[in-house]
FIDREN-8737 format. One record per residue (C-alpha): residue number from 1; x, y, z. Coordinates in steps of 0.001 Angstrom, whole numbers. Layout:
<nodes>
<node num="NUM" px="X" py="Y" pz="Z"/>
...
</nodes>
This chain:
<nodes>
<node num="1" px="24798" py="-6635" pz="-8762"/>
<node num="2" px="24484" py="-7582" pz="-12439"/>
<node num="3" px="23230" py="-11022" pz="-11426"/>
<node num="4" px="20575" py="-9476" pz="-9208"/>
<node num="5" px="19502" py="-7093" pz="-11969"/>
<node num="6" px="19261" py="-10021" pz="-14380"/>
<node num="7" px="17073" py="-11992" pz="-11973"/>
<node num="8" px="14803" py="-8996" pz="-11463"/>
<node num="9" px="14523" py="-8588" pz="-15242"/>
<node num="10" px="13479" py="-12220" pz="-15524"/>
<node num="11" px="10888" py="-11809" pz="-12769"/>
<node num="12" px="9509" py="-8678" pz="-14429"/>
<node num="13" px="9372" py="-10398" pz="-17815"/>
<node num="14" px="7277" py="-13215" pz="-16346"/>
<node num="15" px="4953" py="-10697" pz="-14702"/>
<node num="16" px="4467" py="-8690" pz="-17908"/>
<node num="17" px="3791" py="-11813" pz="-19952"/>
<node num="18" px="1123" py="-12806" pz="-17419"/>
<node num="19" px="-388" py="-9363" pz="-16807"/>
<node num="20" px="-593" py="-7910" pz="-20305"/>
<node num="21" px="-3573" py="-9990" pz="-21489"/>
<node num="22" px="-5240" py="-9481" pz="-18100"/>
<node num="23" px="-4957" py="-5684" pz="-17955"/>
<node num="24" px="-8638" py="-5187" pz="-18900"/>
<node num="25" px="-9516" py="-7313" pz="-15851"/>
<node num="26" px="-7100" py="-5410" pz="-13608"/>
<node num="27" px="-8442" py="-2036" pz="-14741"/>
<node num="28" px="-12163" py="-2789" pz="-14735"/>
<node num="29" px="-14554" py="-1247" pz="-12214"/>
<node num="30" px="-17005" py="-3353" pz="-10222"/>
<node num="31" px="-19648" py="-649" pz="-10721"/>
<node num="32" px="-19813" py="-1728" pz="-14368"/>
<node num="33" px="-19914" py="-5450" pz="-13645"/>
<node num="34" px="-23382" py="-5893" pz="-15175"/>
<node num="35" px="-23504" py="-3050" pz="-17711"/>
<node num="36" px="-20173" py="-4096" pz="-19266"/>
<node num="37" px="-20723" py="-7855" pz="-18819"/>
<node num="38" px="-17443" py="-8418" pz="-16950"/>
<node num="39" px="-18165" py="-12075" pz="-16217"/>
<node num="40" px="-18340" py="-13158" pz="-19849"/>
<node num="41" px="-15975" py="-10588" pz="-21299"/>
<node num="42" px="-13037" py="-10560" pz="-18859"/>
<node num="43" px="-12684" py="-14122" pz="-17525"/>
<node num="44" px="-11111" py="-17008" pz="-19465"/>
<node num="45" px="-13719" py="-19332" pz="-20933"/>
<node num="46" px="-12412" py="-22534" pz="-19299"/>
<node num="47" px="-12399" py="-20962" pz="-15835"/>
<node num="48" px="-15809" py="-19393" pz="-16309"/>
<node num="49" px="-17247" py="-22660" pz="-17595"/>
<node num="50" px="-16163" py="-24491" pz="-14429"/>
<node num="51" px="-17476" py="-21807" pz="-12073"/>
<node num="52" px="-20856" py="-21638" pz="-13852"/>
<node num="53" px="-21485" py="-25255" pz="-12823"/>
<node num="54" px="-20836" py="-24630" pz="-9117"/>
<node num="55" px="-23101" py="-23010" pz="-6573"/>
<node num="56" px="-21734" py="-20105" pz="-4570"/>
<node num="57" px="-20909" py="-21920" pz="-1336"/>
<node num="58" px="-19003" py="-24640" pz="-3167"/>
<node num="59" px="-17073" py="-22088" pz="-5231"/>
<node num="60" px="-16103" py="-20088" pz="-2159"/>
<node num="61" px="-14962" py="-23202" pz="-278"/>
<node num="62" px="-12834" py="-24265" pz="-3235"/>
<node num="63" px="-11285" py="-20791" pz="-3425"/>
<node num="64" px="-10363" py="-20810" pz="283"/>
<node num="65" px="-8887" py="-24294" pz="-111"/>
<node num="66" px="-6698" py="-23479" pz="-3107"/>
<node num="67" px="-5651" py="-20100" pz="-1690"/>
<node num="68" px="-4712" py="-21603" pz="1693"/>
<node num="69" px="-3086" py="-24891" pz="626"/>
<node num="70" px="-216" py="-23741" pz="-1518"/>
<node num="71" px="761" py="-27188" pz="-2779"/>
<node num="72" px="-2720" py="-28416" pz="-3667"/>
<node num="73" px="-2881" py="-29057" pz="-7413"/>
<node num="74" px="-5589" py="-31288" pz="-8894"/>
<node num="75" px="-5620" py="-29644" pz="-12342"/>
<node num="76" px="-8763" py="-27668" pz="-11519"/>
<node num="77" px="-9073" py="-24419" pz="-13492"/>
<node num="78" px="-9658" py="-22446" pz="-10295"/>
<node num="79" px="-6561" py="-23932" pz="-8675"/>
<node num="80" px="-4469" py="-23212" pz="-11770"/>
<node num="81" px="-5651" py="-19600" pz="-11775"/>
<node num="82" px="-4716" py="-19055" pz="-8114"/>
<node num="83" px="-1379" py="-20880" pz="-8298"/>
<node num="84" px="-299" py="-19128" pz="-11504"/>
<node num="85" px="-804" py="-15725" pz="-9904"/>
<node num="86" px="921" py="-16826" pz="-6686"/>
<node num="87" px="3977" py="-18031" pz="-8601"/>
<node num="88" px="4675" py="-14391" pz="-9505"/>
<node num="89" px="4269" py="-12907" pz="-6028"/>
<node num="90" px="7257" py="-11380" pz="-4302"/>
<node num="91" px="8822" py="-13959" pz="-1980"/>
<node num="92" px="11846" py="-13964" pz="287"/>
<node num="93" px="14748" py="-15259" pz="-1807"/>
<node num="94" px="17767" py="-13806" pz="67"/>
<node num="95" px="18896" py="-12266" pz="-3238"/>
<node num="96" px="16812" py="-9154" pz="-3841"/>
<node num="97" px="14059" py="-9792" pz="-1274"/>
<node num="98" px="15156" py="-10373" pz="2315"/>
<node num="99" px="13532" py="-11501" pz="5528"/>
<node num="100" px="14058" py="-9283" pz="8574"/>
<node num="101" px="16553" py="-11844" pz="9858"/>
<node num="102" px="18591" py="-11579" pz="6651"/>
<node num="103" px="18408" py="-7782" pz="6805"/>
<node num="104" px="19880" py="-7904" pz="10302"/>
<node num="105" px="22781" py="-9987" pz="8966"/>
<node num="106" px="23395" py="-7414" pz="6228"/>
<node num="107" px="23279" py="-4586" pz="8775"/>
<node num="108" px="25900" py="-6398" pz="10891"/>
<node num="109" px="28074" py="-6750" pz="7777"/>
<node num="110" px="27673" py="-3020" pz="7134"/>
<node num="111" px="28926" py="-2296" pz="10646"/>
<node num="112" px="25620" py="-1704" pz="12410"/>
<node num="113" px="24257" py="-3027" pz="15676"/>
<node num="114" px="20634" py="-4151" pz="15992"/>
<node num="115" px="19170" py="-3000" pz="19343"/>
<node num="116" px="16266" py="-4628" pz="21214"/>
<node num="117" px="12686" py="-3926" pz="20176"/>
<node num="118" px="10658" py="-1238" pz="21922"/>
<node num="119" px="6943" py="-1925" pz="22393"/>
<node num="120" px="4437" py="879" pz="22865"/>
<node num="121" px="754" py="-36" pz="22936"/>
<node num="122" px="-791" py="3195" pz="24170"/>
<node num="123" px="-1556" py="6243" pz="21996"/>
<node num="124" px="-1697" py="4255" pz="18748"/>
<node num="125" px="-3739" py="1481" pz="17162"/>
<node num="126" px="-2682" py="-2144" pz="17586"/>
<node num="127" px="-1693" py="-2215" pz="13895"/>
<node num="128" px="462" py="894" pz="14211"/>
<node num="129" px="1967" py="-363" pz="17461"/>
<node num="130" px="2971" py="-3607" pz="15733"/>
<node num="131" px="4488" py="-1749" pz="12769"/>
<node num="132" px="6446" py="669" pz="14951"/>
<node num="133" px="7757" py="-2159" pz="17126"/>
<node num="134" px="8928" py="-4190" pz="14102"/>
<node num="135" px="10387" py="-1294" pz="12157"/>
<node num="136" px="11903" py="1136" pz="14665"/>
<node num="137" px="14825" py="-991" pz="15854"/>
<node num="138" px="15771" py="-1837" pz="12242"/>
<node num="139" px="15671" py="1841" pz="11337"/>
<node num="140" px="17838" py="2534" pz="14390"/>
<node num="141" px="20262" py="-190" pz="13272"/>
<node num="142" px="20412" py="1191" pz="9720"/>
<node num="143" px="20965" py="4662" pz="11149"/>
<node num="144" px="23990" py="3253" pz="12932"/>
<node num="145" px="25248" py="1263" pz="9940"/>
<node num="146" px="24945" py="4158" pz="7480"/>
<node num="147" px="26705" py="6654" pz="9737"/>
<node num="148" px="23686" py="8938" pz="9760"/>
<node num="149" px="23468" py="11873" pz="12131"/>
<node num="150" px="19689" py="12351" pz="11897"/>
<node num="151" px="16615" py="10433" pz="10872"/>
<node num="152" px="13995" py="12185" pz="8719"/>
<node num="153" px="10548" py="10701" pz="8191"/>
<node num="154" px="8817" py="11936" pz="5039"/>
<node num="155" px="5041" py="12116" pz="5370"/>
<node num="156" px="5263" py="11162" pz="9020"/>
<node num="157" px="1853" py="12469" pz="10067"/>
<node num="158" px="1540" py="11746" pz="13785"/>
<node num="159" px="5214" py="10840" pz="14115"/>
<node num="160" px="4640" py="7466" pz="15782"/>
<node num="161" px="7757" py="5866" pz="14275"/>
<node num="162" px="10104" py="8678" pz="15240"/>
<node num="163" px="8773" py="8849" pz="18792"/>
<node num="164" px="10184" py="5343" pz="19216"/>
<node num="165" px="13459" py="6346" pz="17528"/>
<node num="166" px="14037" py="9365" pz="19743"/>
<node num="167" px="12733" py="8129" pz="23075"/>
<node num="168" px="13698" py="4486" pz="22599"/>
<node num="169" px="17004" py="4801" pz="20739"/>
<node num="170" px="18090" py="8421" pz="21340"/>
<node num="171" px="18264" py="9330" pz="17644"/>
<node num="172" px="17721" py="12991" pz="16616"/>
<node num="173" px="14722" py="12800" pz="14308"/>
<node num="174" px="12468" py="15026" pz="12251"/>
<node num="175" px="8900" py="14320" pz="11138"/>
<node num="176" px="8168" py="16148" pz="7891"/>
<node num="177" px="4615" py="16482" pz="6575"/>
<node num="178" px="2618" py="18907" pz="4436"/>
<node num="179" px="-446" py="18903" pz="6710"/>
<node num="180" px="210" py="21733" pz="9164"/>
<node num="181" px="-2899" py="21057" pz="11247"/>
<node num="182" px="-2057" py="17357" pz="11628"/>
<node num="183" px="1494" py="18208" pz="12700"/>
<node num="184" px="257" py="20692" pz="15291"/>
<node num="185" px="-1943" py="18005" pz="16847"/>
<node num="186" px="898" py="15478" pz="16606"/>
<node num="187" px="3256" py="17804" pz="18465"/>
<node num="188" px="879" py="17997" pz="21411"/>
<node num="189" px="330" py="14246" pz="21309"/>
<node num="190" px="4076" py="13556" pz="21407"/>
<node num="191" px="4469" py="15763" pz="24490"/>
<node num="192" px="1985" py="13522" pz="26305"/>
<node num="193" px="3818" py="10378" pz="25140"/>
<node num="194" px="7137" py="11812" pz="26329"/>
<node num="195" px="5772" py="12464" pz="29822"/>
<node num="196" px="4451" py="8902" pz="30129"/>
<node num="197" px="7209" py="7124" pz="28212"/>
<node num="198" px="8680" py="5055" pz="31043"/>
<node num="199" px="5201" py="3867" pz="32010"/>
<node num="200" px="3994" py="2895" pz="28524"/>
<node num="201" px="7163" py="1613" pz="26803"/>
<node num="202" px="8712" py="-1828" pz="27207"/>
<node num="203" px="12035" py="-3138" pz="25934"/>
<node num="204" px="11880" py="-6657" pz="24479"/>
<node num="205" px="14971" py="-8733" pz="25235"/>
<node num="206" px="14988" py="-12428" pz="24297"/>
<node num="207" px="11203" py="-12386" pz="24260"/>
<node num="208" px="10951" py="-10848" pz="27734"/>
<node num="209" px="9497" py="-7413" pz="28466"/>
<node num="210" px="11599" py="-5064" pz="30560"/>
<node num="211" px="11077" py="-1518" pz="31757"/>
<node num="212" px="12790" py="1282" pz="29848"/>
<node num="213" px="15111" py="3015" pz="32283"/>
<node num="214" px="17435" py="4944" pz="29975"/>
<node num="215" px="17619" py="8728" pz="30130"/>
<node num="216" px="15181" py="10462" pz="27790"/>
<node num="217" px="16141" py="13474" pz="25694"/>
<node num="218" px="12752" py="14965" pz="24869"/>
<node num="219" px="14174" py="17684" pz="22644"/>
<node num="220" px="15460" py="15608" pz="19745"/>
<node num="221" px="12139" py="14782" pz="18009"/>
<node num="222" px="10887" py="17724" pz="16000"/>
<node num="223" px="8257" py="18504" pz="13384"/>
<node num="224" px="8358" py="20625" pz="10239"/>
<node num="225" px="5766" py="21438" pz="7595"/>
<node num="226" px="6799" py="20955" pz="3990"/>
<node num="227" px="5510" py="19253" pz="852"/>
<node num="228" px="8268" py="16814" pz="-96"/>
<node num="229" px="9324" py="16528" pz="-3740"/>
<node num="230" px="12417" py="15093" pz="-5379"/>
<node num="231" px="14007" py="18565" pz="-5083"/>
<node num="232" px="13530" py="18949" pz="-1319"/>
<node num="233" px="16983" py="19506" pz="201"/>
<node num="234" px="16932" py="17167" pz="3181"/>
<node num="235" px="20159" py="18382" pz="4784"/>
<node num="236" px="18874" py="21974" pz="4613"/>
<node num="237" px="15586" py="20919" pz="6230"/>
<node num="238" px="17517" py="19228" pz="9038"/>
<node num="239" px="19700" py="22314" pz="9576"/>
<node num="240" px="16615" py="24532" pz="9782"/>
<node num="241" px="14967" py="22243" pz="12321"/>
<node num="242" px="18164" py="21591" pz="14320"/>
<node num="243" px="19985" py="24959" pz="14249"/>
<node num="244" px="22277" py="23758" pz="17028"/>
<node num="245" px="23634" py="21172" pz="14549"/>
<node num="246" px="24022" py="23598" pz="11622"/>
<node num="247" px="27820" py="23457" pz="11700"/>
<node num="248" px="27912" py="19642" pz="11661"/>
<node num="249" px="28324" py="17356" pz="8668"/>
<node num="250" px="24674" py="16317" pz="8242"/>
<node num="251" px="23993" py="12770" pz="7077"/>
<node num="252" px="20337" py="11811" pz="6824"/>
<node num="253" px="18584" py="8459" pz="7076"/>
<node num="254" px="15415" py="9050" pz="5044"/>
<node num="255" px="12541" py="6892" pz="6185"/>
<node num="256" px="8788" py="6645" pz="5808"/>
<node num="257" px="6180" py="4285" pz="7186"/>
<node num="258" px="3546" py="3957" pz="4456"/>
<node num="259" px="4505" py="6854" pz="2193"/>
<node num="260" px="1509" py="7678" pz="-5"/>
<node num="261" px="1589" py="7934" pz="-3786"/>
<node num="262" px="4525" py="9809" pz="-5319"/>
<node num="263" px="6124" py="10455" pz="-1941"/>
<node num="264" px="7670" py="6970" pz="-2092"/>
<node num="265" px="9279" py="7407" pz="-5544"/>
<node num="266" px="10389" py="10959" pz="-4689"/>
<node num="267" px="12064" py="9616" pz="-1537"/>
<node num="268" px="14037" py="7201" pz="-3704"/>
<node num="269" px="14999" py="10025" pz="-6066"/>
<node num="270" px="16203" py="12121" pz="-3127"/>
<node num="271" px="18329" py="9219" pz="-1917"/>
<node num="272" px="19987" py="8740" pz="-5316"/>
<node num="273" px="20679" py="12429" pz="-5983"/>
<node num="274" px="21552" py="13902" pz="-2565"/>
<node num="275" px="24846" py="12666" pz="-1164"/>
<node num="276" px="23886" py="13838" pz="2328"/>
<node num="277" px="21186" py="11124" pz="2358"/>
<node num="278" px="23149" py="8206" pz="3776"/>
<node num="279" px="20381" py="5612" pz="3992"/>
<node num="280" px="16833" py="4805" pz="2956"/>
<node num="281" px="14155" py="2807" pz="4776"/>
<node num="282" px="10823" py="3241" pz="2996"/>
<node num="283" px="7509" py="1391" pz="3245"/>
<node num="284" px="5230" py="2422" pz="336"/>
<node num="285" px="1457" py="2752" pz="282"/>
<node num="286" px="-1496" py="4180" pz="-1710"/>
<node num="287" px="-391" py="3071" pz="-5166"/>
<node num="288" px="-3551" py="4557" pz="-6696"/>
<node num="289" px="-2151" py="8025" pz="-5947"/>
<node num="290" px="950" py="7431" pz="-8062"/>
<node num="291" px="1159" py="9448" pz="-11251"/>
<node num="292" px="1896" py="7821" pz="-14574"/>
<node num="293" px="1621" py="8958" pz="-18160"/>
<node num="294" px="-1843" py="7467" pz="-18564"/>
<node num="295" px="-3404" py="9655" pz="-15891"/>
<node num="296" px="-1145" py="12709" pz="-15740"/>
<node num="297" px="-4242" py="14865" pz="-15169"/>
<node num="298" px="-5078" py="13087" pz="-11912"/>
<node num="299" px="-3587" py="14477" pz="-8721"/>
<node num="300" px="-4588" py="13949" pz="-5134"/>
<node num="301" px="-5700" py="16766" pz="-2867"/>
<node num="302" px="-2220" py="17504" pz="-1522"/>
<node num="303" px="-715" py="17705" pz="-5008"/>
<node num="304" px="-3449" py="20144" pz="-6053"/>
<node num="305" px="-3010" py="22265" pz="-2952"/>
<node num="306" px="753" py="22392" pz="-3182"/>
<node num="307" px="1045" py="22793" pz="-6942"/>
<node num="308" px="2793" py="19544" pz="-7895"/>
<node num="309" px="2047" py="19422" pz="-11613"/>
<node num="310" px="2636" py="17596" pz="-14852"/>
<node num="311" px="6328" py="18570" pz="-15027"/>
<node num="312" px="7077" py="16330" pz="-12042"/>
<node num="313" px="8488" py="12885" pz="-12811"/>
<node num="314" px="6071" py="9998" pz="-12867"/>
<node num="315" px="5636" py="7790" pz="-9820"/>
<node num="316" px="5577" py="4754" pz="-12111"/>
<node num="317" px="7631" py="3486" pz="-13766"/>
<node num="318" px="10915" py="4581" pz="-12224"/>
<node num="319" px="13297" py="2092" pz="-13823"/>
<node num="320" px="14701" py="2382" pz="-17318"/>
<node num="321" px="13745" py="-1239" pz="-17942"/>
<node num="322" px="10026" py="-475" pz="-17618"/>
<node num="323" px="10102" py="2955" pz="-19255"/>
<node num="324" px="6934" py="3501" pz="-21278"/>
<node num="325" px="4931" py="804" pz="-19501"/>
<node num="326" px="1607" py="1811" pz="-17954"/>
<node num="327" px="-665" py="128" pz="-15433"/>
<node num="328" px="-3708" py="2369" pz="-15032"/>
<node num="329" px="-5268" py="3726" pz="-11861"/>
<node num="330" px="-7695" py="854" pz="-11223"/>
<node num="331" px="-4855" py="-1657" pz="-11511"/>
<node num="332" px="-2785" py="361" pz="-9041"/>
<node num="333" px="-5824" py="596" pz="-6761"/>
<node num="334" px="-6104" py="-3198" pz="-6933"/>
<node num="335" px="-2432" py="-3538" pz="-5927"/>
<node num="336" px="-3278" py="-2111" pz="-2495"/>
<node num="337" px="-5806" py="-4847" pz="-1710"/>
<node num="338" px="-4795" py="-7765" pz="485"/>
<node num="339" px="-5493" py="-11341" pz="-566"/>
<node num="340" px="-3648" py="-12558" pz="2563"/>
<node num="341" px="-6073" py="-10776" pz="4865"/>
<node num="342" px="-9128" py="-11777" pz="2799"/>
<node num="343" px="-8156" py="-15456" pz="2839"/>
<node num="344" px="-7145" py="-15423" pz="6512"/>
<node num="345" px="-10381" py="-13769" pz="7635"/>
<node num="346" px="-12587" py="-15404" pz="4974"/>
<node num="347" px="-13833" py="-11988" pz="3895"/>
<node num="348" px="-16424" py="-11726" pz="1138"/>
<node num="349" px="-17340" py="-8523" pz="-696"/>
<node num="350" px="-20166" py="-6392" pz="612"/>
<node num="351" px="-23640" py="-6602" pz="-909"/>
<node num="352" px="-23032" py="-2989" pz="-1912"/>
<node num="353" px="-21097" py="-4321" pz="-4919"/>
<node num="354" px="-24244" py="-6015" pz="-6197"/>
<node num="355" px="-26599" py="-3155" pz="-5366"/>
<node num="356" px="-24295" py="-581" pz="-6959"/>
<node num="357" px="-23978" py="-2661" pz="-10145"/>
<node num="358" px="-27776" py="-3076" pz="-10329"/>
<node num="359" px="-28242" py="661" pz="-9754"/>
<node num="360" px="-25881" py="1317" pz="-12658"/>
<node num="361" px="-28066" py="-810" pz="-14970"/>
<node num="362" px="-31177" py="1275" pz="-14230"/>
<node num="363" px="-29418" py="4633" pz="-14518"/>
<node num="364" px="-27689" py="3713" pz="-17780"/>
<node num="365" px="-31026" py="2655" pz="-19235"/>
<node num="366" px="-33082" py="5670" pz="-18146"/>
<node num="367" px="-30409" py="8400" pz="-17944"/>
<node num="368" px="-27735" py="7272" pz="-20430"/>
<node num="369" px="-25910" py="10634" pz="-20398"/>
<node num="370" px="-25691" py="10794" pz="-16605"/>
<node num="371" px="-22160" py="10746" pz="-15175"/>
<node num="372" px="-22499" py="9227" pz="-11705"/>
<node num="373" px="-20289" py="10207" pz="-8793"/>
<node num="374" px="-19523" py="6876" pz="-7203"/>
<node num="375" px="-17929" py="8332" pz="-4086"/>
<node num="376" px="-21236" py="9753" pz="-2884"/>
<node num="377" px="-22718" py="6256" pz="-2595"/>
<node num="378" px="-20097" py="4672" pz="-389"/>
<node num="379" px="-21406" py="2784" pz="2661"/>
<node num="380" px="-25110" py="3486" pz="2060"/>
<node num="381" px="-25759" py="-242" pz="1576"/>
<node num="382" px="-25097" py="-685" pz="5296"/>
<node num="383" px="-28435" py="999" pz="5941"/>
<node num="384" px="-30415" py="-1036" pz="3393"/>
<node num="385" px="-32126" py="-4409" pz="3780"/>
<node num="386" px="-32770" py="-4894" pz="47"/>
<node num="387" px="-32091" py="-3405" pz="-3357"/>
<node num="388" px="-35287" py="-1357" pz="-3452"/>
<node num="389" px="-34225" py="512" pz="-312"/>
<node num="390" px="-30751" py="1027" pz="-1782"/>
<node num="391" px="-32207" py="2362" pz="-5037"/>
<node num="392" px="-34453" py="4822" pz="-3203"/>
<node num="393" px="-31621" py="6120" pz="-1034"/>
<node num="394" px="-29107" py="6365" pz="-3908"/>
<node num="395" px="-31650" py="8128" pz="-6112"/>
<node num="396" px="-32313" py="10649" pz="-3343"/>
<node num="397" px="-28608" py="11307" pz="-2653"/>
<node num="398" px="-27860" py="11913" pz="-6338"/>
<node num="399" px="-31121" py="13830" pz="-6982"/>
<node num="400" px="-31840" py="11785" pz="-10107"/>
<node num="401" px="-35611" py="11748" pz="-9723"/>
<node num="402" px="-35939" py="8151" pz="-10909"/>
<node num="403" px="-37605" py="6649" pz="-7849"/>
<node num="404" px="-41333" py="7088" pz="-8177"/>
<node num="405" px="-41157" py="7562" pz="-11937"/>
<node num="406" px="-40296" py="3953" pz="-12785"/>
<node num="407" px="-42455" py="1010" pz="-11850"/>
<node num="408" px="-41677" py="-1694" pz="-9331"/>
<node num="409" px="-41694" py="-4095" pz="-12282"/>
<node num="410" px="-38551" py="-2469" pz="-13631"/>
<node num="411" px="-36811" py="-2890" pz="-10276"/>
<node num="412" px="-37945" py="-6493" pz="-10211"/>
<node num="413" px="-36769" py="-7141" pz="-13768"/>
<node num="414" px="-33313" py="-5745" pz="-13046"/>
<node num="415" px="-32915" py="-7812" pz="-9897"/>
<node num="416" px="-34785" py="-10973" pz="-10935"/>
<node num="417" px="-31661" py="-13095" pz="-10877"/>
<node num="418" px="-29975" py="-11862" pz="-7716"/>
<node num="419" px="-28670" py="-15278" pz="-6687"/>
<node num="420" px="-26763" py="-15810" pz="-9932"/>
<node num="421" px="-25575" py="-12199" pz="-10079"/>
<node num="422" px="-24326" py="-12331" pz="-6502"/>
<node num="423" px="-22462" py="-15572" pz="-7133"/>
<node num="424" px="-20747" py="-14091" pz="-10157"/>
<node num="425" px="-19804" py="-10882" pz="-8342"/>
<node num="426" px="-18340" py="-12757" pz="-5358"/>
<node num="427" px="-16278" py="-15132" pz="-7482"/>
<node num="428" px="-15196" py="-12353" pz="-9863"/>
<node num="429" px="-14064" py="-10242" pz="-6899"/>
<node num="430" px="-11978" py="-13115" pz="-5499"/>
<node num="431" px="-10483" py="-14039" pz="-8878"/>
<node num="432" px="-9510" py="-10439" pz="-9611"/>
<node num="433" px="-8008" py="-10135" pz="-6142"/>
<node num="434" px="-5439" py="-12772" pz="-7133"/>
<node num="435" px="-3825" py="-10170" pz="-9408"/>
<node num="436" px="-3257" py="-7691" pz="-6559"/>
<node num="437" px="93" py="-8957" pz="-5333"/>
<node num="438" px="1335" py="-9518" pz="-8882"/>
<node num="439" px="800" py="-5814" pz="-9605"/>
<node num="440" px="2298" py="-4783" pz="-6277"/>
<node num="441" px="5329" py="-6941" pz="-7023"/>
<node num="442" px="5761" py="-5110" pz="-10340"/>
<node num="443" px="5645" py="-1740" pz="-8545"/>
<node num="444" px="8143" py="-2790" pz="-5870"/>
<node num="445" px="10588" py="-4417" pz="-8280"/>
<node num="446" px="10479" py="-1295" pz="-10445"/>
<node num="447" px="11611" py="799" pz="-7461"/>
<node num="448" px="14354" py="-1604" pz="-6439"/>
<node num="449" px="15566" py="-1837" pz="-10026"/>
<node num="450" px="15730" py="1969" pz="-10201"/>
<node num="451" px="18163" py="1966" pz="-7259"/>
<node num="452" px="20282" py="-800" pz="-8775"/>
<node num="453" px="20325" py="898" pz="-12190"/>
<node num="454" px="21690" py="3997" pz="-10460"/>
<node num="455" px="24553" py="2022" pz="-8947"/>
<node num="456" px="23285" py="1449" pz="-5414"/>
<node num="457" px="24197" py="-2189" pz="-4824"/>
<node num="458" px="23321" py="-2188" pz="-1128"/>
<node num="459" px="19600" py="-2003" pz="-1869"/>
<node num="460" px="16972" py="-4651" pz="-1091"/>
<node num="461" px="13300" py="-5300" pz="-672"/>
<node num="462" px="12532" py="-6584" pz="2836"/>
<node num="463" px="9430" py="-8456" pz="3955"/>
<node num="464" px="9002" py="-6428" pz="7106"/>
<node num="465" px="5479" py="-7175" pz="8398"/>
<node num="466" px="2966" py="-9992" pz="8583"/>
<node num="467" px="749" py="-9273" pz="5546"/>
<node num="468" px="-2395" py="-10209" pz="7478"/>
<node num="469" px="-1666" py="-7587" pz="10141"/>
<node num="470" px="-157" py="-5004" pz="7786"/>
<node num="471" px="-910" py="-5697" pz="4093"/>
<node num="472" px="1673" py="-3224" pz="2748"/>
<node num="473" px="4327" py="-5409" pz="4287"/>
<node num="474" px="7438" py="-4774" pz="2145"/>
<node num="475" px="10043" py="-2081" pz="2661"/>
<node num="476" px="12824" py="-753" pz="452"/>
<node num="477" px="16133" py="-533" pz="2307"/>
<node num="478" px="19392" py="931" pz="1007"/>
<node num="479" px="22590" py="2588" pz="2159"/>
<node num="480" px="25301" py="4394" pz="210"/>
</nodes>
């Protein structure tokens, strides 16, 4: 374990050396692209100098080429930028980051058996169906290997994962969530799935689909409403939800498919402090909702409603090695973006980025004390053919009273170089996106290191999903 910890330290050191000078870039906001002169102020001169000489189409083509062809290296500044960031991404190394195949080998060594996959396409999106199919049998195998009696999904929402665990693998399971209304709807939805299970579920054996003919116990998937913190007693929650098992020795496999914000770190803390938690299988999400010392005053709607306050431990960092290090909310927001999907689908940013930045220029000039609410302007660019229409609509939504009081000449002056501004915004967006997986790697390694620092040697990161289909593709897996 010491060797693994040392390798993680080395990886983190490389990331910090790379990220520290780029933190202003990671934490900037595209709204301020023009007012704060991001292009000149936040990009390295040599890279900016090269891009200034290219037109937009050429720059985009070069970006796709370098981002797709991992071994292409012709000493171009753009290529060096992309490849440097990629060298720090989390990759399968069979040491602290496993493939699903390697995880299965570890589970066999721990005494578990990996069952066939169960595929369910109805009642969930194609993305969720894919995730449940990939994850459920591995959770079932870890449940077996860890000697767990029950599976508990924290923040389970609709309970899609545990439907597969109960109906497909006959594992007593509990979906725990703080949204009572969502759980009520999920309960009714699961009843429908249970009735149609044999018709909608398929077992995958050696690549072939087979009907599911096993007996179904419809009474072993249950729901409970609770806001999960590091102090939530998981064995007590299980006993309350399964009173018929109250006299048993409860051992919990704690899982979560895309646990938002601090729910992921708190799940890890529960695993390390509660001996009844035999295993952990957690896929994190929504890094922007993590708390850290920099933004202790920011809490999401659930934390406000349920009273989770400043005395709670931070979501980042968790490890002693990174204690005192801060990322910032914009950097954590960036970590949730997917360069794999953008490159695969050749996605460019919306024109709303340009229009919003231009709108900011006018407001800052004419209403310098105005504090804009950016959330109110989301998606309005979809209804606009040009910047003038956008300005009129945004001005109306925010009740600023600027439209009609400033001349068309001012609008023209602000947007007189749209072609150059758009090129810079597109390239800046793509360049900044290269940092996303570096930051996510830092967050994931911090969580793994926390487990190792607390003596849990059977802990790994696992590349669970195809990042194009499911961008938050890594899970944290551990058993006692």
